[in-house]
Every structure is written in C-alpha cells, then in structure tokens.
N, C-alpha and C positions, 0 to 999 in steps of 0.2 A: 131238501132244496138248497142249492148253493147260491149265495149272494156275493157278488163282487162289487165293491165300492171303488169308485174312481177318486183317486187323490188329485185334487186340482193343481197342486204345485209340484207334483212328481214328474220326473222325466219319463219318457216312454219305456226306457229300459231299466228304470229304477226298481229294485226288488223290495227294499225296506220302506214300506209305506204304512200309513196309519199309526198305530201305537208303537210299531217297531222303528218308525222313522226317527233318526237322531235329532235331538233338540239343537237349535242354533244358539250357541253361547258365545258372546263376544269377549267377555272378561272371565277370568277364573273366579271360582267361588271365594278364594281368599281375598280378592280385591273388592268384589262387589257381592256382599252377602245380604242384599235386600231380598225380601220375599216378592212373589209375583204381585201381590196386592200393593206393596209399597212402590214397586216400579210403575204399576198402573196409575196409582195416585199421583206420582211425580209427573207422568205423562199427561194426565188430565189437568194438572196445575199449570203446566207449560202451555197447553192448548187454551186454557181459560185466560191466561195472561196475554197470549197473542190475540185472542178475540177482543179483550179489553183495549189493547193498543190499537187495533183496527177500528174499533168503535170510536175511540177518542179521536183518531185521525179523521174519520168521516165527519164527526161533529165539528172539528176544527176547520176542515175544508168547507163545510156547509156554512159556517159562520163567516168565513172569509168571502165566500161567494155572495152571501146576503149583504155584507158590508160593501162590496164592490157594486152591487145592484142599487144600493141606496145612494151612492155617490153620483 
C-alpha cells in the first residue's frame, strides 16, 4: 500500500518534499555556528522579553487609568 503525504508548504509542482526538501539557511555555517537548540533558546528568550515588556506596559497604562479615575 502506497501512502502519499502532502507537504503543506510545498508548491504544487515541487518535487523535493519531505526529507528531501532543502533546508532554509539564511547565514553560512562559518558565520552562525549555533545549534538548533541554541537558536530555539534565543528565540524563546526574545519572546519572553517581549511578553515582559507588554505586561509592563499594560500595568503602566492600568495605573495611569486608575490615577485619572481617582482625580
């Protein structure tokens, strides 16, 4: 029994899909020699920092709103 898997990001005429699909690399290995785990950790750290900034901004705006309502 043959099974065909649909690659969601492949174009209709693309032949190299699945494990044969080429990896998208933006920088050469000599410039960026981090492992996948290191890149993922950096990405998560940036996301956590952005969440913290948004949370701080929401708190600040809430405090300003409460101050305006008290006046």
